[in-house]
Backbone as XML, in Angstrom:
<?xml version="1.0"?>
<chain id="A" units="angstrom">
  <residue number="1" name="UNK">
    <atom name="N" x="0.860" y="-1.172" z="0.000"/>
    <atom name="CA" x="0.000" y="0.000" z="0.000"/>
    <atom name="C" x="0.905" y="1.233" z="0.000"/>
  </residue>
  <residue number="2" name="UNK">
    <atom name="N" x="0.571" y="2.202" z="-0.837"/>
    <atom name="CA" x="1.384" y="3.405" z="-0.913"/>
    <atom name="C" x="1.198" y="4.248" z="0.341"/>
  </residue>
  <residue number="3" name="UNK">
    <atom name="N" x="2.167" y="5.134" z="0.562"/>
    <atom name="CA" x="2.107" y="5.991" z="1.754"/>
    <atom name="C" x="0.895" y="6.918" z="1.692"/>
  </residue>
  <residue number="4" name="UNK">
    <atom name="N" x="0.588" y="7.429" z="0.479"/>
    <atom name="CA" x="-0.564" y="8.319" z="0.344"/>
    <atom name="C" x="-1.852" y="7.556" z="0.649"/>
  </residue>
  <residue number="5" name="UNK">
    <atom name="N" x="-1.975" y="6.337" z="0.165"/>
    <atom name="CA" x="-3.177" y="5.518" z="0.430"/>
    <atom name="C" x="-3.283" y="5.224" z="1.925"/>
  </residue>
  <residue number="6" name="UNK">
    <atom name="N" x="-2.183" y="4.957" z="2.589"/>
    <atom name="CA" x="-2.190" y="4.689" z="4.022"/>
    <atom name="C" x="-2.663" y="5.920" z="4.791"/>
  </residue>
  <residue number="7" name="UNK">
    <atom name="N" x="-2.287" y="7.117" z="4.325"/>
    <atom name="CA" x="-2.731" y="8.349" z="4.976"/>
    <atom name="C" x="-4.243" y="8.513" z="4.866"/>
  </residue>
  <residue number="8" name="UNK">
    <atom name="N" x="-4.796" y="8.175" z="3.709"/>
    <atom name="CA" x="-6.238" y="8.291" z="3.498"/>
    <atom name="C" x="-6.979" y="7.308" z="4.394"/>
  </residue>
  <residue number="9" name="UNK">
    <atom name="N" x="-6.490" y="6.072" z="4.456"/>
    <atom name="CA" x="-7.124" y="5.064" z="5.301"/>
    <atom name="C" x="-7.057" y="5.483" z="6.766"/>
  </residue>
  <residue number="10" name="UNK">
    <atom name="N" x="-5.905" y="5.993" z="7.189"/>
    <atom name="CA" x="-5.747" y="6.436" z="8.573"/>
    <atom name="C" x="-6.681" y="7.605" z="8.883"/>
  </residue>
  <residue number="11" name="UNK">
    <atom name="N" x="-6.808" y="8.543" z="7.959"/>
    <atom name="CA" x="-7.701" y="9.687" z="8.165"/>
    <atom name="C" x="-9.155" y="9.226" z="8.254"/>
  </residue>
  <residue number="12" name="UNK">
    <atom name="N" x="-9.532" y="8.261" z="7.439"/>
    <atom name="CA" x="-10.897" y="7.738" z="7.480"/>
    <atom name="C" x="-11.163" y="7.045" z="8.810"/>
  </residue>
  <residue number="13" name="UNK">
    <atom name="N" x="-10.199" y="6.303" z="9.295"/>
    <atom name="CA" x="-10.358" y="5.650" z="10.606"/>
    <atom name="C" x="-10.536" y="6.685" z="11.706"/>
  </residue>
  <residue number="14" name="UNK">
    <atom name="N" x="-9.723" y="7.717" z="11.682"/>
    <atom name="CA" x="-9.844" y="8.775" z="12.694"/>
    <atom name="C" x="-11.201" y="9.470" z="12.611"/>
  </residue>
  <residue number="15" name="UNK">
    <atom name="N" x="-11.662" y="9.679" z="11.396"/>
    <atom name="CA" x="-12.959" y="10.329" z="11.213"/>
    <atom name="C" x="-14.084" y="9.435" z="11.723"/>
  </residue>
  <residue number="16" name="UNK">
    <atom name="N" x="-13.973" y="8.139" z="11.499"/>
    <atom name="CA" x="-15.000" y="7.211" z="12.004"/>
    <atom name="C" x="-14.995" y="7.188" z="13.540"/>
  </residue>
  <residue number="17" name="UNK">
    <atom name="N" x="-13.819" y="7.199" z="14.119"/>
    <atom name="CA" x="-13.739" y="7.233" z="15.585"/>
    <atom name="C" x="-14.306" y="8.550" z="16.122"/>
  </residue>
  <residue number="18" name="UNK">
    <atom name="N" x="-14.037" y="9.647" z="15.430"/>
    <atom name="CA" x="-14.605" y="10.935" z="15.833"/>
    <atom name="C" x="-16.129" y="10.901" z="15.717"/>
  </residue>
  <residue number="19" name="UNK">
    <atom name="N" x="-16.637" y="10.234" z="14.690"/>
    <atom name="CA" x="-18.087" y="10.099" z="14.531"/>
    <atom name="C" x="-18.681" y="9.302" z="15.695"/>
  </residue>
  <residue number="20" name="UNK">
    <atom name="N" x="-17.986" y="8.269" z="16.130"/>
    <atom name="CA" x="-18.456" y="7.495" z="17.284"/>
    <atom name="C" x="-18.466" y="8.361" z="18.548"/>
  </residue>
  <residue number="21" name="UNK">
    <atom name="N" x="-17.423" y="9.150" z="18.750"/>
    <atom name="CA" x="-17.376" y="10.025" z="19.921"/>
    <atom name="C" x="-18.492" y="11.063" z="19.874"/>
  </residue>
  <residue number="22" name="UNK">
    <atom name="N" x="-18.768" y="11.567" z="18.684"/>
    <atom name="CA" x="-19.840" y="12.539" z="18.538"/>
    <atom name="C" x="-21.192" y="11.894" z="18.842"/>
  </residue>
  <residue number="23" name="UNK">
    <atom name="N" x="-21.385" y="10.664" z="18.388"/>
    <atom name="CA" x="-22.623" y="9.945" z="18.693"/>
    <atom name="C" x="-22.787" y="9.783" z="20.204"/>
  </residue>
  <residue number="24" name="UNK">
    <atom name="N" x="-21.702" y="9.419" z="20.872"/>
    <atom name="CA" x="-21.772" y="9.287" z="22.327"/>
    <atom name="C" x="-22.076" y="10.623" z="22.990"/>
  </residue>
  <residue number="25" name="UNK">
    <atom name="N" x="-21.608" y="11.714" z="22.422"/>
    <atom name="CA" x="-21.931" y="13.044" z="22.958"/>
    <atom name="C" x="-23.426" y="13.329" z="22.810"/>
  </residue>
  <residue number="26" name="UNK">
    <atom name="N" x="-24.020" y="12.930" z="21.681"/>
    <atom name="CA" x="-25.470" y="13.083" z="21.523"/>
    <atom name="C" x="-26.201" y="12.294" z="22.613"/>
  </residue>
  <residue number="27" name="UNK">
    <atom name="N" x="-25.733" y="11.082" z="22.896"/>
    <atom name="CA" x="-26.377" y="10.266" z="23.932"/>
    <atom name="C" x="-26.208" y="10.889" z="25.311"/>
  </residue>
  <residue number="28" name="UNK">
    <atom name="N" x="-25.017" y="11.408" z="25.608"/>
    <atom name="CA" x="-24.802" y="12.073" z="26.901"/>
    <atom name="C" x="-25.707" y="13.297" z="27.035"/>
  </residue>
  <residue number="29" name="UNK">
    <atom name="N" x="-25.852" y="14.031" z="25.965"/>
    <atom name="CA" x="-26.725" y="15.197" z="25.987"/>
    <atom name="C" x="-28.170" y="14.776" z="26.236"/>
  </residue>
  <residue number="30" name="UNK">
    <atom name="N" x="-28.583" y="13.691" z="25.600"/>
    <atom name="CA" x="-29.941" y="13.179" z="25.816"/>
    <atom name="C" x="-30.137" y="12.752" z="27.266"/>
  </residue>
  <residue number="31" name="UNK">
    <atom name="N" x="-29.152" y="12.079" z="27.838"/>
    <atom name="CA" x="-29.264" y="11.654" z="29.238"/>
    <atom name="C" x="-29.320" y="12.860" z="30.181"/>
  </residue>
  <residue number="32" name="UNK">
    <atom name="N" x="-28.615" y="13.907" z="29.849"/>
    <atom name="CA" x="-28.681" y="15.132" z="30.646"/>
    <atom name="C" x="-30.086" y="15.731" z="30.571"/>
  </residue>
  <residue number="33" name="UNK">
    <atom name="N" x="-30.672" y="15.727" z="29.381"/>
    <atom name="CA" x="-32.030" y="16.239" z="29.230"/>
    <atom name="C" x="-33.025" y="15.388" z="30.024"/>
  </residue>
  <residue number="34" name="UNK">
    <atom name="N" x="-32.786" y="14.070" z="30.098"/>
    <atom name="CA" x="-33.645" y="13.196" z="30.911"/>
    <atom name="C" x="-33.521" y="13.579" z="32.391"/>
  </residue>
  <residue number="35" name="UNK">
    <atom name="N" x="-32.302" y="13.831" z="32.843"/>
    <atom name="CA" x="-32.101" y="14.233" z="34.244"/>
    <atom name="C" x="-32.817" y="15.548" z="34.546"/>
  </residue>
  <residue number="36" name="UNK">
    <atom name="N" x="-32.743" y="16.492" z="33.624"/>
    <atom name="CA" x="-33.438" y="17.767" z="33.810"/>
    <atom name="C" x="-34.948" y="17.532" z="33.798"/>
  </residue>
  <residue number="37" name="UNK">
    <atom name="N" x="-35.420" y="16.640" z="32.933"/>
    <atom name="CA" x="-36.857" y="16.317" z="32.882"/>
    <atom name="C" x="-37.340" y="15.783" z="34.221"/>
  </residue>
  <residue number="38" name="UNK">
    <atom name="N" x="-36.572" y="14.891" z="34.820"/>
    <atom name="CA" x="-36.947" y="14.326" z="36.122"/>
    <atom name="C" x="-36.924" y="15.416" z="37.193"/>
  </residue>
  <residue number="39" name="UNK">
    <atom name="N" x="-35.888" y="16.227" z="37.166"/>
    <atom name="CA" x="-35.779" y="17.303" z="38.152"/>
    <atom name="C" x="-36.922" y="18.295" z="38.045"/>
  </residue>
  <residue number="40" name="UNK">
    <atom name="N" x="-37.183" y="18.747" z="36.827"/>
    <atom name="CA" x="-38.225" y="19.760" z="36.632"/>
    <atom name="C" x="-39.627" y="19.176" z="36.794"/>
  </residue>
  <residue number="41" name="UNK">
    <atom name="N" x="-39.830" y="17.968" z="36.291"/>
    <atom name="CA" x="-41.174" y="17.415" z="36.263"/>
    <atom name="C" x="-41.609" y="16.675" z="37.504"/>
  </residue>
  <residue number="42" name="UNK">
    <atom name="N" x="-40.654" y="16.153" z="38.269"/>
    <atom name="CA" x="-41.015" y="15.356" z="39.450"/>
    <atom name="C" x="-40.427" y="15.895" z="40.751"/>
  </residue>
  <residue number="43" name="UNK">
    <atom name="N" x="-39.163" y="16.225" z="40.741"/>
    <atom name="CA" x="-38.512" y="16.623" z="41.996"/>
    <atom name="C" x="-38.978" y="17.998" z="42.454"/>
  </residue>
  <residue number="44" name="UNK">
    <atom name="N" x="-38.925" y="18.988" z="41.554"/>
    <atom name="CA" x="-39.320" y="20.345" z="41.954"/>
    <atom name="C" x="-40.751" y="20.383" z="42.486"/>
  </residue>
  <residue number="45" name="UNK">
    <atom name="N" x="-41.737" y="19.832" z="41.771"/>
    <atom name="CA" x="-43.098" y="19.887" z="42.324"/>
    <atom name="C" x="-43.259" y="19.067" z="43.605"/>
  </residue>
  <residue number="46" name="UNK">
    <atom name="N" x="-42.412" y="18.060" z="43.782"/>
    <atom name="CA" x="-42.510" y="17.223" z="44.974"/>
    <atom name="C" x="-41.950" y="17.855" z="46.230"/>
  </residue>
  <residue number="47" name="UNK">
    <atom name="N" x="-41.054" y="18.813" z="46.082"/>
    <atom name="CA" x="-40.416" y="19.403" z="47.267"/>
    <atom name="C" x="-40.802" y="20.866" z="47.484"/>
  </residue>
  <residue number="48" name="UNK">
    <atom name="N" x="-41.643" y="21.398" z="46.606"/>
    <atom name="CA" x="-42.068" y="22.788" z="46.765"/>
    <atom name="C" x="-43.591" y="22.867" z="46.768"/>
  </residue>
  <residue number="49" name="UNK">
    <atom name="N" x="-44.077" y="24.000" z="47.201"/>
    <atom name="CA" x="-45.517" y="24.210" z="47.254"/>
    <atom name="C" x="-45.927" y="25.031" z="46.030"/>
  </residue>
  <residue number="50" name="UNK">
    <atom name="N" x="-45.941" y="24.378" z="44.877"/>
    <atom name="CA" x="-46.315" y="25.032" z="43.619"/>
    <atom name="C" x="-47.308" y="24.139" z="42.888"/>
  </residue>
  <residue number="51" name="UNK">
    <atom name="N" x="-47.981" y="24.724" z="41.913"/>
    <atom name="CA" x="-48.845" y="23.923" z="41.047"/>
    <atom name="C" x="-47.969" y="22.926" z="40.291"/>
  </residue>
  <residue number="52" name="UNK">
    <atom name="N" x="-48.385" y="21.698" z="40.267"/>
    <atom name="CA" x="-47.567" y="20.655" z="39.652"/>
    <atom name="C" x="-47.568" y="20.697" z="38.126"/>
  </residue>
  <residue number="53" name="UNK">
    <atom name="N" x="-48.697" y="21.013" z="37.518"/>
    <atom name="CA" x="-48.810" y="20.850" z="36.072"/>
    <atom name="C" x="-47.807" y="21.649" z="35.257"/>
  </residue>
  <residue number="54" name="UNK">
    <atom name="N" x="-47.455" y="22.897" z="35.606"/>
    <atom name="CA" x="-46.484" y="23.590" z="34.751"/>
    <atom name="C" x="-45.114" y="22.906" z="34.756"/>
  </residue>
  <residue number="55" name="UNK">
    <atom name="N" x="-44.720" y="22.410" z="35.908"/>
    <atom name="CA" x="-43.413" y="21.763" z="36.009"/>
    <atom name="C" x="-43.429" y="20.378" z="35.358"/>
  </residue>
  <residue number="56" name="UNK">
    <atom name="N" x="-44.560" y="19.697" z="35.462"/>
    <atom name="CA" x="-44.690" y="18.411" z="34.770"/>
    <atom name="C" x="-44.653" y="18.611" z="33.260"/>
  </residue>
  <residue number="57" name="UNK">
    <atom name="N" x="-45.298" y="19.681" z="32.779"/>
    <atom name="CA" x="-45.261" y="20.006" z="31.354"/>
    <atom name="C" x="-43.833" y="20.345" z="30.915"/>
  </residue>
  <residue number="58" name="UNK">
    <atom name="N" x="-43.136" y="21.109" z="31.727"/>
    <atom name="CA" x="-41.741" y="21.440" z="31.437"/>
    <atom name="C" x="-40.890" y="20.170" z="31.415"/>
  </residue>
  <residue number="59" name="UNK">
    <atom name="N" x="-41.093" y="19.289" z="32.383"/>
    <atom name="CA" x="-40.364" y="18.017" z="32.409"/>
    <atom name="C" x="-40.641" y="17.186" z="31.168"/>
  </residue>
  <residue number="60" name="UNK">
    <atom name="N" x="-41.899" y="17.164" z="30.738"/>
    <atom name="CA" x="-42.246" y="16.433" z="29.513"/>
    <atom name="C" x="-41.539" y="17.037" z="28.303"/>
  </residue>
  <residue number="61" name="UNK">
    <atom name="N" x="-41.419" y="18.359" z="28.292"/>
    <atom name="CA" x="-40.702" y="19.019" z="27.196"/>
    <atom name="C" x="-39.242" y="18.607" z="27.153"/>
  </residue>
  <residue number="62" name="UNK">
    <atom name="N" x="-38.604" y="18.560" z="28.319"/>
    <atom name="CA" x="-37.199" y="18.129" z="28.350"/>
    <atom name="C" x="-37.062" y="16.651" z="27.978"/>
  </residue>
  <residue number="63" name="UNK">
    <atom name="N" x="-38.049" y="15.829" z="28.348"/>
    <atom name="CA" x="-38.016" y="14.422" z="27.948"/>
    <atom name="C" x="-38.148" y="14.300" z="26.428"/>
  </residue>
  <residue number="64" name="UNK">
    <atom name="N" x="-39.024" y="15.114" z="25.838"/>
    <atom name="CA" x="-39.168" y="15.115" z="24.380"/>
    <atom name="C" x="-37.878" y="15.582" z="23.713"/>
  </residue>
  <residue number="65" name="UNK">
    <atom name="N" x="-37.216" y="16.565" z="24.313"/>
    <atom name="CA" x="-35.927" y="17.021" z="23.783"/>
    <atom name="C" x="-34.902" y="15.893" z="23.837"/>
  </residue>
  <residue number="66" name="UNK">
    <atom name="N" x="-34.917" y="15.110" z="24.913"/>
    <atom name="CA" x="-34.001" y="13.974" z="25.027"/>
    <atom name="C" x="-34.237" y="12.982" z="23.894"/>
  </residue>
  <residue number="67" name="UNK">
    <atom name="N" x="-35.490" y="12.704" z="23.613"/>
    <atom name="CA" x="-35.815" y="11.782" z="22.511"/>
    <atom name="C" x="-35.321" y="12.368" z="21.186"/>
  </residue>
  <residue number="68" name="UNK">
    <atom name="N" x="-35.520" y="13.662" z="20.982"/>
    <atom name="CA" x="-35.048" y="14.302" z="19.749"/>
    <atom name="C" x="-33.536" y="14.183" z="19.616"/>
  </residue>
  <residue number="69" name="UNK">
    <atom name="N" x="-32.796" y="14.353" z="20.732"/>
    <atom name="CA" x="-31.338" y="14.206" z="20.686"/>
    <atom name="C" x="-30.926" y="12.787" z="20.308"/>
  </residue>
  <residue number="70" name="UNK">
    <atom name="N" x="-31.590" y="11.797" z="20.868"/>
    <atom name="CA" x="-31.247" y="10.404" z="20.545"/>
    <atom name="C" x="-31.546" y="10.117" z="19.078"/>
  </residue>
  <residue number="71" name="UNK">
    <atom name="N" x="-32.747" y="10.465" z="18.638"/>
    <atom name="CA" x="-33.138" y="10.188" z="17.247"/>
    <atom name="C" x="-32.207" y="10.910" z="16.286"/>
  </residue>
  <residue number="72" name="UNK">
    <atom name="N" x="-31.951" y="12.191" z="16.542"/>
    <atom name="CA" x="-31.074" y="12.926" z="15.639"/>
    <atom name="C" x="-29.642" y="12.392" z="15.695"/>
  </residue>
  <residue number="73" name="UNK">
    <atom name="N" x="-29.177" y="12.046" z="16.890"/>
    <atom name="CA" x="-27.824" y="11.509" z="17.016"/>
    <atom name="C" x="-27.634" y="10.229" z="16.225"/>
  </residue>
  <residue number="74" name="UNK">
    <atom name="N" x="-28.619" y="9.348" z="16.260"/>
    <atom name="CA" x="-28.542" y="8.096" z="15.490"/>
    <atom name="C" x="-28.567" y="8.403" z="13.992"/>
  </residue>
  <residue number="75" name="UNK">
    <atom name="N" x="-29.500" y="9.265" z="13.591"/>
    <atom name="CA" x="-29.589" y="9.610" z="12.158"/>
    <atom name="C" x="-28.296" y="10.239" z="11.664"/>
  </residue>
  <residue number="76" name="UNK">
    <atom name="N" x="-27.739" y="11.124" z="12.472"/>
    <atom name="CA" x="-26.499" y="11.804" z="12.085"/>
    <atom name="C" x="-25.349" y="10.806" z="11.988"/>
  </residue>
  <residue number="77" name="UNK">
    <atom name="N" x="-25.240" y="9.920" z="12.972"/>
    <atom name="CA" x="-24.180" y="8.908" z="12.960"/>
    <atom name="C" x="-24.259" y="8.070" z="11.681"/>
  </residue>
  <residue number="78" name="UNK">
    <atom name="N" x="-25.437" y="7.592" z="11.361"/>
    <atom name="CA" x="-25.615" y="6.744" z="10.174"/>
    <atom name="C" x="-25.314" y="7.533" z="8.905"/>
  </residue>
  <residue number="79" name="UNK">
    <atom name="N" x="-25.782" y="8.775" z="8.827"/>
    <atom name="CA" x="-25.535" y="9.591" z="7.640"/>
    <atom name="C" x="-24.040" y="9.836" z="7.425"/>
  </residue>
  <residue number="80" name="UNK">
    <atom name="N" x="-23.324" y="10.141" z="8.494"/>
    <atom name="CA" x="-21.879" y="10.363" z="8.372"/>
    <atom name="C" x="-21.180" y="9.071" z="7.942"/>
  </residue>
  <residue number="81" name="UNK">
    <atom name="N" x="-21.567" y="7.942" z="8.534"/>
    <atom name="CA" x="-20.949" y="6.664" z="8.149"/>
    <atom name="C" x="-21.196" y="6.337" z="6.677"/>
  </residue>
  <residue number="82" name="UNK">
    <atom name="N" x="-22.410" y="6.558" z="6.214"/>
    <atom name="CA" x="-22.726" y="6.296" z="4.803"/>
    <atom name="C" x="-21.937" y="7.227" z="3.890"/>
  </residue>
  <residue number="83" name="UNK">
    <atom name="N" x="-21.798" y="8.468" z="4.287"/>
    <atom name="CA" x="-21.026" y="9.422" z="3.487"/>
    <atom name="C" x="-19.560" y="9.033" z="3.438"/>
  </residue>
  <residue number="84" name="UNK">
    <atom name="N" x="-19.016" y="8.609" z="4.565"/>
    <atom name="CA" x="-17.615" y="8.173" z="4.590"/>
    <atom name="C" x="-17.398" y="6.962" z="3.695"/>
  </residue>
  <residue number="85" name="UNK">
    <atom name="N" x="-18.375" y="6.066" z="3.668"/>
    <atom name="CA" x="-18.238" y="4.852" z="2.859"/>
    <atom name="C" x="-18.092" y="5.155" z="1.374"/>
  </residue>
  <residue number="86" name="UNK">
    <atom name="N" x="-18.648" y="6.276" z="0.928"/>
    <atom name="CA" x="-18.541" y="6.629" z="-0.486"/>
    <atom name="C" x="-17.613" y="7.827" z="-0.711"/>
  </residue>
  <residue number="87" name="UNK">
    <atom name="N" x="-16.876" y="8.206" z="0.327"/>
    <atom name="CA" x="-15.888" y="9.268" z="0.192"/>
    <atom name="C" x="-16.462" y="10.662" z="0.122"/>
  </residue>
  <residue number="88" name="UNK">
    <atom name="N" x="-17.623" y="10.873" z="0.724"/>
    <atom name="CA" x="-18.246" y="12.189" z="0.705"/>
    <atom name="C" x="-18.238" y="12.806" z="2.102"/>
  </residue>
  <residue number="89" name="UNK">
    <atom name="N" x="-18.639" y="14.060" z="2.162"/>
    <atom name="CA" x="-18.725" y="14.805" z="3.410"/>
    <atom name="C" x="-20.196" y="14.971" z="3.766"/>
  </residue>
  <residue number="90" name="UNK">
    <atom name="N" x="-20.528" y="14.881" z="5.035"/>
    <atom name="CA" x="-21.913" y="15.022" z="5.491"/>
    <atom name="C" x="-22.014" y="16.196" z="6.459"/>
  </residue>
  <residue number="91" name="UNK">
    <atom name="N" x="-22.249" y="17.393" z="5.935"/>
    <atom name="CA" x="-22.334" y="18.546" z="6.831"/>
    <atom name="C" x="-23.610" y="18.509" z="7.664"/>
  </residue>
  <residue number="92" name="UNK">
    <atom name="N" x="-23.553" y="19.170" z="8.800"/>
    <atom name="CA" x="-24.739" y="19.348" z="9.637"/>
    <atom name="C" x="-25.672" y="20.300" z="8.893"/>
  </residue>
  <residue number="93" name="UNK">
    <atom name="N" x="-26.914" y="19.876" z="8.727"/>
    <atom name="CA" x="-27.866" y="20.719" z="8.009"/>
    <atom name="C" x="-28.304" y="21.872" z="8.909"/>
  </residue>
  <residue number="94" name="UNK">
    <atom name="N" x="-28.260" y="23.099" z="8.386"/>
    <atom name="CA" x="-28.642" y="24.257" z="9.202"/>
    <atom name="C" x="-30.046" y="24.135" z="9.800"/>
  </residue>
  <residue number="95" name="UNK">
    <atom name="N" x="-30.996" y="23.573" z="9.062"/>
    <atom name="CA" x="-32.357" y="23.477" z="9.605"/>
    <atom name="C" x="-32.402" y="22.553" z="10.818"/>
  </residue>
  <residue number="96" name="UNK">
    <atom name="N" x="-31.579" y="21.497" z="10.831"/>
    <atom name="CA" x="-31.525" y="20.610" z="11.994"/>
    <atom name="C" x="-30.934" y="21.338" z="13.195"/>
  </residue>
  <residue number="97" name="UNK">
    <atom name="N" x="-29.882" y="22.102" z="12.948"/>
    <atom name="CA" x="-29.259" y="22.875" z="14.025"/>
    <atom name="C" x="-30.249" y="23.905" z="14.574"/>
  </residue>
  <residue number="98" name="UNK">
    <atom name="N" x="-30.959" y="24.583" z="13.689"/>
    <atom name="CA" x="-31.943" y="25.580" z="14.124"/>
    <atom name="C" x="-33.074" y="24.928" z="14.918"/>
  </residue>
  <residue number="99" name="UNK">
    <atom name="N" x="-33.539" y="23.765" z="14.472"/>
    <atom name="CA" x="-34.624" y="23.078" z="15.176"/>
    <atom name="C" x="-34.212" y="22.731" z="16.608"/>
  </residue>
  <residue number="100" name="UNK">
    <atom name="N" x="-33.046" y="22.088" z="16.750"/>
    <atom name="CA" x="-32.596" y="21.693" z="18.089"/>
    <atom name="C" x="-32.309" y="22.911" z="18.959"/>
  </residue>
  <residue number="101" name="UNK">
    <atom name="N" x="-31.754" y="23.950" z="18.370"/>
    <atom name="CA" x="-31.482" y="25.173" z="19.129"/>
    <atom name="C" x="-32.787" y="25.852" z="19.562"/>
  </residue>
  <residue number="102" name="UNK">
    <atom name="N" x="-33.763" y="25.901" z="18.672"/>
    <atom name="CA" x="-35.035" y="26.527" z="19.006"/>
    <atom name="C" x="-35.766" y="25.734" z="20.089"/>
  </residue>
  <residue number="103" name="UNK">
    <atom name="N" x="-35.781" y="24.422" z="19.951"/>
    <atom name="CA" x="-36.428" y="23.547" z="20.938"/>
    <atom name="C" x="-35.781" y="23.771" z="22.304"/>
  </residue>
  <residue number="104" name="UNK">
    <atom name="N" x="-34.464" y="23.738" z="22.342"/>
    <atom name="CA" x="-33.731" y="23.958" z="23.597"/>
    <atom name="C" x="-33.974" y="25.359" z="24.141"/>
  </residue>
  <residue number="105" name="UNK">
    <atom name="N" x="-33.967" y="26.345" z="23.259"/>
    <atom name="CA" x="-34.172" y="27.724" z="23.679"/>
    <atom name="C" x="-35.544" y="27.962" z="24.278"/>
  </residue>
  <residue number="106" name="UNK">
    <atom name="N" x="-36.569" y="27.386" z="23.662"/>
    <atom name="CA" x="-37.927" y="27.536" z="24.196"/>
    <atom name="C" x="-38.009" y="26.925" z="25.590"/>
  </residue>
  <residue number="107" name="UNK">
    <atom name="N" x="-37.424" y="25.750" z="25.768"/>
    <atom name="CA" x="-37.442" y="25.122" z="27.085"/>
    <atom name="C" x="-36.633" y="25.940" z="28.103"/>
  </residue>
  <residue number="108" name="UNK">
    <atom name="N" x="-35.534" y="26.514" z="27.664"/>
    <atom name="CA" x="-34.739" y="27.355" z="28.559"/>
    <atom name="C" x="-35.495" y="28.592" z="29.006"/>
  </residue>
  <residue number="109" name="UNK">
    <atom name="N" x="-36.173" y="29.247" z="28.078"/>
    <atom name="CA" x="-36.959" y="30.432" z="28.420"/>
    <atom name="C" x="-38.122" y="30.036" z="29.336"/>
  </residue>
  <residue number="110" name="UNK">
    <atom name="N" x="-38.775" y="28.911" z="29.047"/>
    <atom name="CA" x="-39.866" y="28.442" z="29.905"/>
    <atom name="C" x="-39.353" y="28.150" z="31.323"/>
  </residue>
  <residue number="111" name="UNK">
    <atom name="N" x="-38.176" y="27.551" z="31.408"/>
    <atom name="CA" x="-37.590" y="27.267" z="32.712"/>
    <atom name="C" x="-37.356" y="28.555" z="33.487"/>
  </residue>
  <residue number="112" name="UNK">
    <atom name="N" x="-36.769" y="29.539" z="32.828"/>
    <atom name="CA" x="-36.548" y="30.834" z="33.494"/>
    <atom name="C" x="-37.862" y="31.452" z="33.932"/>
  </residue>
  <residue number="113" name="UNK">
    <atom name="N" x="-38.862" y="31.359" z="33.070"/>
    <atom name="CA" x="-40.169" y="31.896" z="33.428"/>
    <atom name="C" x="-40.751" y="31.225" z="34.657"/>
  </residue>
  <residue number="114" name="UNK">
    <atom name="N" x="-40.670" y="29.905" z="34.719"/>
    <atom name="CA" x="-41.202" y="29.179" z="35.874"/>
    <atom name="C" x="-40.415" y="29.503" z="37.138"/>
  </residue>
  <residue number="115" name="UNK">
    <atom name="N" x="-39.120" y="29.687" z="37.002"/>
    <atom name="CA" x="-38.293" y="30.020" z="38.162"/>
    <atom name="C" x="-38.726" y="31.362" z="38.746"/>
  </residue>
  <residue number="116" name="UNK">
    <atom name="N" x="-38.930" y="32.343" z="37.888"/>
    <atom name="CA" x="-39.243" y="33.683" z="38.367"/>
    <atom name="C" x="-40.715" y="33.882" z="38.712"/>
  </residue>
  <residue number="117" name="UNK">
    <atom name="N" x="-41.598" y="33.107" z="38.095"/>
    <atom name="CA" x="-43.023" y="33.230" z="38.390"/>
    <atom name="C" x="-43.380" y="32.464" z="39.661"/>
  </residue>
  <residue number="118" name="UNK">
    <atom name="N" x="-42.798" y="31.305" z="39.837"/>
    <atom name="CA" x="-43.141" y="30.463" z="40.990"/>
    <atom name="C" x="-42.078" y="30.676" z="42.044"/>
  </residue>
</chain>
């Protein structure tokens, strides 16, 4: 195998390993959202004297965000792997980034609102 070919194979291996690490980061992010869902939806209403439904709704929102992170993380991992297999690049689509950012942002603003209102 030529030195140039070995460099390409090595770079592809590194990129695949980076893709695996990125997938694990999506899973860690999802697990963090699950922890926030439990905290907001069950723990806060259980230890404070507030109406339960707003916090349960907020917790459900964070749980839905966790599911979105897992689903998107799997889709992204598979898309990058398929692109690597044919020697292409798989950029993050701006609409996906905007969707996840907007979803997270709405939940963040709602959290701040609940903190200051209750």
